[in-house]
Structure formats: structure tokens, C-alpha cells
C-alpha positions in Angstrom: 0.0 0.0 0.0 1.4 3.4 -0.9 2.0 6.0 1.9 2.3 9.0 -0.4 0.1 12.0 0.6 -1.3 14.4 -2.0 -1.0 18.1 -0.7 -4.4 19.8 0.2 -5.5 22.6 -2.0 -5.2 25.4 0.7 -2.2 23.8 2.5 1.1 25.7 2.5 4.4 25.4 4.3 4.8 29.2 4.4 3.6 31.3 7.5 3.0 34.5 5.4 -0.7 33.8 4.8 -1.3 33.2 8.5 0.3 36.5 9.4 -1.9 38.3 6.9 -5.1 36.7 8.4 -4.1 37.7 12.0 -3.4 41.3 10.9 -6.8 41.5 9.2 -8.6 40.2 12.3 -6.9 42.7 14.5 -8.0 45.6 12.2 -11.6 44.2 12.0 -11.7 43.8 15.8 -10.4 47.4 16.4 -13.0 48.9 14.0 -15.8 46.8 15.7 -14.7 48.1 19.2 -14.6 51.6 17.9 -18.1 51.5 16.4 -19.5 49.8 19.5 -17.9 52.4 21.8 -19.3 55.2 19.7 -22.8 53.6 19.7 -22.7 53.2 23.5 -21.5 56.7 24.0 -24.4 58.0 21.9 -26.9 56.0 23.9 -25.6 57.3 27.2 -25.4 60.9 25.9 -28.6 61.5 23.8 -28.4 65.2 24.3 -25.1 65.5 22.3 -25.4 67.7 19.2 -26.0 66.0 15.8 -23.0 65.5 13.7 -24.9 65.7 10.5 -26.8 68.7 9.2 -30.3 67.8 10.5 -33.0 70.0 11.6 -33.5 70.1 15.4 -36.7 68.0 15.1 -35.1 65.5 12.8 -32.1 65.1 15.1 -34.4 64.7 18.2 -36.4 62.0 16.3 -33.1 60.1 15.7 -32.2 60.3 19.3 -35.7 59.1 20.4 -35.2 55.9 18.5 -32.7 54.6 21.0 -35.3 54.9 23.7 -37.5 52.3 21.9 -36.3 48.7 22.6 -38.8 47.5 19.9 -36.7 49.1 17.2 -34.8 46.3 15.5 -31.7 48.4 15.0 -31.4 49.5 18.7 -29.7 47.5 21.4 -32.2 46.4 24.1 -31.0 47.1 27.6 -32.4 47.5 31.1 -32.6 51.3 30.9 -34.6 51.6 27.6 -36.9 48.7 28.6 -37.8 50.5 31.8 -38.1 53.8 30.1 -40.4 52.3 27.5 -42.7 50.7 30.1 -43.0 53.9 32.2 -43.6 55.9 29.0 -46.5 53.7 28.0 -48.0 54.1 31.5 -47.6 57.9 31.4 -49.2 58.0 27.9 -52.1 56.0 29.3 -52.5 58.5 32.2 -52.4 61.4 29.9 -55.1 60.0 27.7 -57.2 59.2 30.7 -56.8 62.6 32.3 -57.6 64.2 28.9 -60.8 62.1 28.8 -61.8 63.3 32.3 -61.2 66.9 31.4 -62.5 66.9 27.9 -64.0 66.8 25.4 -65.5 70.1 25.0 -65.4 71.3 28.6 -68.4 73.5 29.2 -66.6 76.7 30.3 -69.8 78.7 30.7 -71.2 76.4 33.3 -68.0 74.8 34.5 -69.6 71.5 33.7 -67.5 68.4 33.7 -67.5 66.2 30.6 -68.5 63.5 29.9 -72.0 64.0 31.2 -73.4 61.2 33.3 -77.0 62.1 33.9 -80.3 60.4 34.7 -84.0 61.3 34.5 -85.9 61.2 37.8 -89.6 61.0 38.5 -91.3 61.6 41.8 -94.2 59.2 41.2 -92.1 56.0 41.5 -90.7 55.1 44.9 -88.0 53.1 43.2 -86.8 56.2 41.4 -86.0 57.8 44.8 -84.4 54.6 46.1 -82.1 54.5 43.0 -81.4 58.2 43.3 -80.3 57.8 46.9 -78.2 54.7 46.2 -76.5 55.9 43.0 -76.3 59.6 43.0 -72.6 59.5 43.5 -72.3 58.1 40.0 -74.0 61.1 38.5 -73.0 64.6 37.7 -76.5 65.8 36.5 -80.0 64.8 37.5 -83.1 65.8 35.4 -86.1 65.6 37.6 -89.6 65.8 36.2 -90.8 68.8 38.2 -92.0 71.4 35.6 -95.3 70.9 33.7 -97.4 72.8 31.2 -100.7 73.5 33.0 -103.4 72.9 30.3 -106.0 74.9 32.2 -104.0 78.1 32.5 -101.5 77.6 29.6 -98.6 78.4 31.9 -96.2 76.7 34.3 -97.1 74.2 37.0 -94.3 73.4 39.5 -94.3 70.2 41.5 -91.0 69.8 43.2 -90.5 66.5 45.2 -89.0 67.7 48.5 -87.4 64.3 49.3 -85.8 64.1 46.0 -84.7 67.7 46.2 -83.1 67.1 49.6 -81.1 64.1 48.2 -79.8 66.2 45.3 -79.0 69.2 47.4 -77.1 67.0 49.8 -75.0 65.4 47.1 -74.1 68.7 45.2 -75.2 67.2 41.9 -76.3 69.6 39.2 -80.0 69.9 39.0 -81.6 70.5 35.6 -85.4 70.1 35.9 -87.4 68.9 33.0 -90.3 71.0 31.5 -92.8 68.7 29.9 -96.2 68.9 28.3 -97.1 65.5 29.7 -100.3 65.4 31.7 -102.3 62.6 33.3 -103.0 60.5 30.2 -100.3 61.6 27.8 -98.6 64.5 26.0 -100.9 67.5 25.5 -100.1 68.9 22.1 -103.1 71.3 22.2 -102.0 73.2 25.3 -98.5 73.3 23.9 -99.8 74.7 20.6 -101.6 77.5 22.4 -98.4 78.6 24.1 -96.1 78.2 21.1 -98.5 80.3 18.9 -98.9 83.1 21.4 -96.0 85.6 22.0 -97.6 86.7 25.3 -98.0 83.1 26.6 -94.5 82.2 25.5 -93.1 85.2 27.4 -95.1 84.5 30.5 -94.0 80.9 30.6 -90.4 81.7 30.0 -90.3 84.4 32.7 -92.0 82.2 35.2 -89.4 79.5 34.5 -86.6 81.9 34.9 -87.9 83.1 38.3 -88.1 79.6 39.7 -84.7 78.5 38.3 -83.0 81.6 39.7 -84.8 81.3 43.1 -84.0 77.6 43.5 -80.4 78.0 42.1 -80.9 75.2 39.6 -78.2 74.6 36.9 -80.6 75.1 34.1 -83.6 73.6 32.2 -84.4 70.6 30.1 -87.3 70.9 27.6 -89.2 67.8 26.8 -92.1 68.7 24.3 -93.7 65.7 22.5 -96.8 65.1 20.4 -96.2 68.5 18.8 -99.0 69.7 16.6 -97.3 72.6 14.8 -97.4 72.7 11.0 -93.8 73.8 10.8 -90.7 73.6 12.9 -90.5 77.4 13.4 -92.8 77.8 16.5 -90.7 75.3 18.6 -87.4 76.9 17.4 -88.7 80.3 18.3 -89.7 79.3 21.8 -86.3 77.7 22.4 -84.6 80.8 21.0 -86.5 83.1 23.4 -85.8 80.7 26.3 -82.1 80.5 25.5 -81.8 84.3 25.2 -83.4 84.7 28.6 -81.5 82.0 30.5 -78.1 81.6 28.8 -76.7 85.1 29.5 -77.2 84.5 33.2 -75.2 81.3 33.1 -78.0 78.8 33.1 -77.8 75.7 31.0 -80.5 75.1 28.3 -81.0 71.6 27.0 -83.7 69.9 25.0 -84.9 66.4 24.4 -85.3 65.5 20.7 -86.8 62.4 19.2 -85.0 60.6 16.4 -86.2 60.3 12.8 -88.8 62.9 13.6 -89.7 65.9 11.4 -91.0 67.8 14.4 -87.5 68.7 15.3 -85.2 70.9 13.2 -82.0 69.5 14.7 -79.7 72.1 13.1 -81.6 75.2 14.3 -82.4 73.7 17.7 -78.7 73.0 18.3 -78.0 76.7 17.9 -80.3 77.6 20.8 -79.4 74.8 23.2 -76.2 73.9 25.0 -77.0 70.2 24.4 -79.5 68.1 22.6 -80.5 65.0 24.5 -81.2 62.4 21.7 -83.9 60.0 22.9 -82.5 56.9 21.1 -85.2 54.6 22.5 -88.7 53.5 21.8 -87.7 52.0 18.4 -90.7 49.8 19.3 -93.1 51.3 21.8 -96.5 50.6 23.4 -98.3 51.6 20.2 -96.2 49.5 17.8 -95.7 45.8 17.3 -93.3 44.0 19.6 -89.6 44.5 19.0 -86.3 45.8 20.4 -86.4 49.0 22.5 -83.2 50.3 21.1 -81.3 48.2 18.6 -77.6 49.1 18.6 -77.5 49.6 14.8 -80.6 51.7 15.0 -79.1 53.9 17.6 -76.0 54.4 15.5 -78.1 55.2 12.4 -80.2 57.7 14.4 -77.1 59.5 15.7 -75.5 59.5 12.3 -78.6 61.1 10.9 -78.6 64.0 13.4 -74.8 64.4 13.3 -75.2 65.5 9.7 -76.5 68.8 11.1 -75.2 68.9 14.6 -71.6 68.4 16.0 -71.2 65.3 18.1 -70.0 67.4 21.1 -73.5 69.0 21.3 -75.2 65.6 21.6 -76.0 63.6 24.7 -77.2 60.1 24.1 -80.4 59.2 26.0 -80.5 55.4 26.7 -83.2 53.1 27.9 -83.5 51.3 31.2 -86.9 49.7 30.7 -88.9 47.6 28.3 -92.4 46.7 27.2 -94.7 43.7 27.6 -97.0 43.2 24.6 -100.0 40.9 25.0 -101.2 39.5 21.7 -103.4 42.1 19.8 -102.9 44.6 22.6 -100.8 47.7 23.2 -97.6 47.3 25.1 -97.3 48.0 28.8 -94.0 49.6 30.0 -92.0 47.4 32.5 -88.9 48.1 34.4 -85.9 45.7 34.2 -86.9 44.3 37.6 -90.5 43.8 36.6 -89.5 42.0 33.4 -87.4 39.6 35.4 -90.1 39.1 37.9 -92.5 38.2 35.1 -89.9 35.7 33.7 -89.5 34.1 37.2 -93.2 33.7 37.6 -93.5 31.9 34.2 -91.1 28.9 34.0 -91.6 28.5 30.3 -90.1 32.0 29.7 -86.5 31.7 28.3 -84.7 35.0 28.7 -82.5 35.6 25.7 -79.9 38.4 25.0 -80.3 38.9 21.2 -76.7 39.3 19.9 -78.1 40.8 16.7 -79.5 43.9 18.5 -78.2 43.8 22.0 -81.7 43.8 23.6 -83.2 41.2 25.8 -86.4 39.3 25.1 -88.7 36.4 26.2 -92.2 35.0 25.6 -94.8 33.6 28.0 -98.5 32.9 28.3 -100.5 34.7 31.0 -103.1 33.1 33.3 -105.7 33.5 30.6 -103.4 31.7 28.1 -102.8 34.9 26.2 -99.3 35.0 24.5 -97.0 37.8 25.5 -93.7 39.1 24.1 -91.4 41.1 26.3 -88.4 43.2 25.1 -86.2 45.2 27.4 -82.8 46.8 27.9 -80.3 45.6 30.4 -76.8 46.7 31.6 -75.1 45.0 28.6 -77.4 47.0 26.3 -76.4 50.2 28.2 -72.7 49.3 28.2 -72.6 48.9 24.4 -74.4 52.2 24.0 -72.0 54.0 26.3 -69.1 52.6 24.3 -70.6 53.9 21.1 -71.3 57.4 22.6 -67.7 57.6 23.8 -66.1 56.5 20.6 -68.3 58.8 18.5 -67.2 61.8 20.6 -70.6 62.6 22.1 -70.7 64.7 25.3 -72.2 62.1 27.5 -75.2 59.9 28.2 -78.5 60.2 30.2 -80.7 57.2 31.2 -84.4 57.1 31.2 -85.0 56.6 34.1 -83.9 56.0 37.7 -85.7 53.2 39.3 -86.2 51.2 36.1 -82.6 50.2 35.3 -80.5 47.1 35.7 -78.4 47.7 38.8 -75.3 46.4 37.1 -75.3 49.7 35.2 -73.7 51.4 38.2 -70.6 49.2 38.0 -69.5 51.2 35.0 -71.7 54.3 34.5 -69.2 56.8 35.8 -66.1 55.1 34.4 -63.9 56.1 31.5 -65.5 54.1 28.6 -62.6 54.6 26.2 -60.5 51.5 25.2 -57.7 52.7 27.5 -60.1 53.4 30.3 -61.5 49.9 30.1 -58.2 48.1 29.9 -58.5 46.8 33.4 -62.3 46.7 33.7 -63.5 43.4 35.3 -66.2 42.0 33.0 -66.8 39.4 35.7 -68.8 42.1 37.4 -71.5 41.4 34.9 -71.8 37.8 36.0 -73.6 38.5 39.3 -76.6 40.4 40.2 -76.8 40.8 43.9 -80.0 40.1 45.7 -81.5 43.5 45.5 -83.2 45.5 48.2 -85.2 47.1 45.4 -89.0 46.7 45.5 -91.3 45.9 42.6 -94.8 47.2 43.4 -97.7 45.6 41.7 -101.2 47.1 41.8 -102.6 50.0 43.9 -103.9 50.4 47.3 -103.0 50.6 51.0 -103.0 46.8 51.7 -99.6 45.3 50.9 -98.3 41.8 50.8 -94.9 40.3 50.1 -95.0 38.0 47.1 -91.3 37.1 46.9 -88.0 37.8 48.6 -84.7 38.8 47.1 -82.5 36.2 45.5 -79.1 36.5 43.7 -79.0 35.9 40.0 -76.2 34.9 37.6 -75.6 36.1 34.1 -72.6 34.9 32.0 -71.3 37.5 29.5 -69.2 37.1 26.4 -67.0 40.0 25.4 -65.6 41.1 22.0 -62.1 41.9 23.2 -61.3 43.8 20.0 -64.2 46.2 20.1 -64.8 45.9 23.9 -68.5 45.2 23.4 -70.7 42.7 25.3 -71.8 40.5 22.4 -73.7 37.8 24.3 -75.2 37.0 27.7 -76.6 33.8 29.2 -79.2 34.3 32.0 -78.2 31.3 34.1 -80.4 32.1 37.0 -82.8 35.0 37.4 -82.3 37.5 40.2 -85.3 38.6 42.2 -86.2 41.4 44.6 -88.9 42.2 47.0 -92.2 42.0 45.1 -95.0 43.8 46.9 -98.6 43.3 45.9 -100.7 46.3 46.6 -104.5 46.2 46.5 -107.6 47.7 48.1 -107.9 50.9 46.0 -111.4 52.0 45.3 -112.5 55.2 43.7 -114.1 57.8 46.0 -113.7 55.4 49.0 -111.4 55.6 52.0 -111.1 54.0 55.4 -110.5 55.8 58.7 -107.9 54.1 60.8 -106.4 54.8 64.3 -103.1 53.7 65.8 -101.4 53.4 69.1 -104.5 53.0 71.3 -106.7 52.3 73.0 -106.5 55.1 75.5 -109.2 56.0 78.1 -108.9 59.7 77.3 -109.5 59.7 73.5 -110.7 56.3 72.2 -114.2 56.5 73.8 -114.7 60.0 72.3 -113.6 58.8 68.9 -116.0 55.9 69.1 -118.9 58.2 70.1 -118.3 60.4 67.0 -118.0 57.4 64.7 -121.2 55.9 66.0 -123.1 59.2 65.7 -122.0 59.7 62.1 -122.3 56.1 61.2 -118.8 55.9 59.9 -116.8 52.6 59.8 -113.1 52.5 61.0 -110.2 50.3 61.9 -108.2 50.3 65.1 -104.6 49.1 65.2 -104.0 48.5 68.9 -100.8 48.3 70.9 -100.9 45.3 73.3 -99.7 47.0 76.4 -102.3 49.7 76.0 -105.0 47.2 75.3 -104.2 45.4 78.5 -105.0 48.6 80.4 -108.2 49.2 78.5 -109.9 45.8 77.9 -113.5 47.2 78.0 -112.6 49.7 75.3 -111.3 46.9 73.1 -114.5 44.9 73.7 -116.5 48.0 72.7 -114.6 48.4 69.5 -115.3 44.8 68.5 -118.9 44.9 69.7 -119.7 48.0 67.6 -118.4 46.4 64.5 -115.0 48.0 64.0 -112.0 46.2 62.6 -109.2 45.5 65.0 -105.6 45.1 63.8 -102.2 44.3 65.3 -99.8 47.2 65.9 -97.3 45.1 68.0 -97.2 44.7 71.8 -94.8 47.4 72.9 -94.5 49.5 69.7 -90.8 48.8 68.8 -89.3 49.2 65.3 -89.8 45.6 64.2 -86.8 45.8 61.7 -84.4 46.5 64.6 -85.4 43.8 67.0 -84.4 40.1 67.0 -86.5 37.5 65.2 -87.7 36.0 68.4 -88.7 39.5 69.8 -90.6 40.3 66.6 -92.4 37.0 66.8 -93.4 37.6 70.4 -94.5 41.2 69.7 -97.1 40.1 67.1 -98.0 36.8 68.8 -98.8 38.4 72.2 -101.0 41.1 70.7 -102.8 38.5 68.6 -103.4 36.3 71.6 -104.7 39.3 73.6 -107.2 40.2 70.8 -108.4 36.5 70.7 -108.8 36.4 74.5 -110.7 39.7 74.7 -112.9 39.4 71.6 -113.0 35.7 70.9 -111.7 36.3 67.3 -108.3 36.8 65.8 -106.9 39.3 63.3 -104.9 39.1 60.1 -104.3 42.9 59.8 -100.9 44.3 60.8 -99.6 47.8 60.7 -95.8 48.2 61.4 -94.9 50.9 63.9 -92.9 53.9 62.6 -93.0 53.1 58.9 -96.7 52.7 58.0 -97.0 56.2 56.5 -94.7 55.6 53.5 -94.2 53.0 50.8 -91.6 50.5 52.1 -88.3 51.2 50.3 -85.5 50.2 52.6 -84.7 46.9 54.4 -85.8 48.6 57.7 -89.2 49.1 56.2 -89.5 45.9 54.3 -88.5 43.4 57.0 -91.6 44.0 59.2 -93.8 43.4 56.2 -91.9 40.2 55.3 -91.8 38.9 58.9 -95.5 39.6 59.4 -96.3 37.6 56.3 -94.7 34.5 57.9 -97.6 34.6 60.4 -100.2 35.1 57.6 -100.7 38.8 58.2 -101.5 41.3 55.5 -99.9 44.7 56.1 -102.0 47.9 55.9 -100.3 51.2 55.2 -101.5 54.8 55.8 -100.2 56.9 52.9 -103.3 59.0 52.6 
């Protein structure tokens, strides 16, 4: 075998080539170190003047690139990573602060934007309850206190003192609503007489100005509907005269406008109002066929239509917190969110469905007469999506119709920043639970009340579009409930006299003498300890045919005593009545709180406890 080796192609016995390679490597390493040193020097000294002929702005932009570790041509290090993170945080805070102070800050009234407002009505006890519980989430309340008097064609003022006290105590801005709504609907005739008469317009406006100035309200909200004018000019003229009277004195002037409605000249009305409150609800109403209250696409279309003539910053979106129950071949009946869920709970066949095509809620059921019903209503998810739209569109805020009718989950987000940045850390799991509410759903009319159901927690599972930050689906897993109070006993032109806290030897016999002489029936709610001292009077009350009810034994606040004490208070008085008269009683009037509709737990617990012993509770509101 041969041992001869053929030389490799690059093999050499000379060292010259290796010396050249080593020299080249030294030069390359030196240049690399020089470039790296220059690069590090520039990173650590970004305020050094530019070496090239750049404008100041261009030079600054070049330096700013080294602060961004996401730039592929920049060395990532601890310093620029921390800087970038803190910079993003500061940018977010700036955007959030700008949102809180803008848009369109109302310098005339010093009013914060965005507006978070709510309509308030005095005729619903739940409106007052909601006002009290949620007023901290509002910066404006619009109470229904000013009315067109169709008899005198002027102003009728009906200020609710309890609501006013709550508003005054909170410091919220008060913008009363002037409406032409009367007992059975909107009165277009009375409004026409005022709009068509310069003298009547002037009188109404001046009376309004006097009351607003005297009460130190923030301004006025005009809600005129069912308008019978042949043109838009009379309404615009009225609003112009109102604006010229109030605005120079710093009072806010706003107006409610219906959508897709030719009664309202949006362009001209926007010139004589600080804000137009766009009533983007009643897409389907009591007088239409069943359907969504405010479909999301319909809302957006309505605002787009108005925004052709009015800047977005002059618009406030009015959203719905209610629904309608349509019986087949009948007009719809307005229902609150709580009432809608109560109906669904009472009808096991009802399947509550959040319609992901329109973001409204619906269900169907048959009533006791087997008549089919369809129910549509808005819930907190409906409202959430509407707020998101109003925010992204650049509107100046939102107002809800109305307090007392809304889904309580609304208050988890109503006063929050609804921009994408503001909702970055919003917990959508808050939508999953509806706490057992202390709210009360009253059914019927009258002074006799009965607890039909007690509060229970509900669960609703939401689905969220993370890209658009909209709630696109909800599953009503279990329905929440509240106190449901049945009221009955109302009769036209009839009333019942009732007397509490007796009997007493000084007054009760004299009262009985008068009642007997005038042949007037009455009821006596007796206190046990007093009855013990006046047994003959109790026997006389029964003998002469008067109703006898239980008013407890020692007159405590039943809500504040123990369960056993409450049981004994009612039990002892009932036994006393049975011993003295030979008959029992099922009527109970709670001490302290019988003169108002029960709204709080303190007022509701006595009613609920008495029901356990088969009592019916009798109020004394008249």
C-alpha cells in the first residue's frame, strides 16, 4: 500500500498567509470596538449635538429611536426597557386625564364632561331609592318637576321635597325637565296655544326663569312631544327666546329630541341649546308591534342622521333602562328591568335571551288566561354597548331614562372612562352576578300590601368582543329577584279611617262616640300594652263592628329587634285580641313606617316577617 500524501489545495508550508489573516482580524476587531464604543456613547449621551446637518426636530427623532427597545436596530438594555414601560404608563394616564377633562369642557357652566345624567320621576318610589343609592355616580339629574298647565297655559311646578333634599345633599347639578305630559299623555293642544302666542311664551319663560333663579338650579331641560305645529318654526322660536333669557345668566339650556322625527329641526335647535338630548329609544313602543327597545345599529343610524346637522359634542345620548310587555293584539305595557325579570321568574316557560343581533333582551310567555305575551327590554349590557358607542363617537355624554327602572349592574361602569384605554383593566366578571336586590317591585294599587317574593341572587354569564370591547352575548343562568310587593284595596271615592297606638281611656271613647253618631266605619290598630289597660274599650270596638288590627305589643321598630322578639310582639297582641274578643286578626300595621311605601330593608323586614304569620300589612299613605 502506498504511503504517499497528496497536498491539500489550501495547504502551504509558508507562514506569510497566517500573518496576513491575523493582521486582518486585528483591524476588524479594532474597528468593531470603535463602532461599539461610539454607539454606547451616543446611547448614554442622547443630548449631544447632531454630527450631520439635520433640523432640530429630525435630530431629536433620531435620538428618540434609541429609547425604543422594539426598534430592530437598537440594542435592548435595562434602561430603555424600563423607560419604554413607564412611558406607556404615562401615555395612558395622559389619555385618561384628557378624557376626564374633555372633550368640549363647558366653560360657561364649569360642567365636567363627559355628562353622566339620569332622569328622575317623583311618582315612583324606586326612582327615589335608586337616586339615593347611585347619585354619587351622576353629575347631573333631570327631575320631572315642571309641567305645562293645560288649564291656564302656563307653568305648574311640582318639586318633590325628598328628591330635592337628596340632590342638594350630594351637590349634583339639577336641571329640571319641563314637559307637556299630563295625566294621560302628552298634551299637544296646550303646547300649541303657548307656542303660537308671543304673550303666553313670554309669561311661561319668565316664570321658568324666576323659579330656576330662586332655586339656584343649573338650568332647564325641555321635553315637548306630540307636537301639533305645521312647521318647525314655533318650537325653534320658543327655544330661542328661552335660550336668550337664561343663557346670558349662566343657566344651561337643553332639549330632548326624538329621532327620525320631522317635528325637530336639529340644526336650528342646536343653535339655541347647550346640548340636545337624543332620545334613542322607543324604536318599538307601546303603540307598535313588539320589537327591540333600542337596537344598537338603529341607535348608531339615528345619531349619524342627526350628526349631519349637529356636531357630536353638542349631543348627549339618552339610553333606555326599561322595556315593554306586549300581549297579543294589545298595546304594550311599560315594564322596568326588575318587573321584566319578575314576570320571567313567575313563568317557568319563559326563556330570557340576550339577542346578539340587536343587544336587547327578550322572552315570551302565556298569562293566566293563556294569552301569548312578548317582552323586550334593555339591560346593563345594552347600556354598556351604548356608552361605548357614545364615547367612541365623541358625544358629550349619556343620560338614562329613568332612575328606578334600570338594571343595577349599570352602576358598575356608568361613571367610568369608557374609552379603550379606560376599560383596559375593567373586570367584566362584574356582569356575571346580580346581587340580591333590596329594590322593590310594586304591583297594583292600594293601602294593603303583601310580600309576594323575597330577594335572591342571579347569575348572568357575559361574552366580550375583546377587539371592540362590546358585550356580544349574555346567558341568563339564574334570574335575580327582589322584594315583590302586591298592593291592593284601592277603590274610587272610598277611603277607610284608621287609628293607631291605642286604646286610651282619654281619647278612644270620644272617637267611638263620634263614629257611632256619624255612622262611619273605621279600623283600630292596637298596641298590646295599651289594650291590657283598656280591655273594656277593646271589647266595645269589637262589639260596635270596627276592625281590630295588630300594631305590636310594645311598639318597637320591628326591623331593629331580633327574630324572636318580633315573633313575640305580634304573637302576644294577637293572643290578647283573641282572648278579649273571641276572634283573631290578620291585619298588621308596622310601627314607625306605615306612613310611606316601604323602600328600605328597615321598612321591608316588618312586612316580610308579618307575612310568615299570615298577616297582611296595611299602610296609611293618605
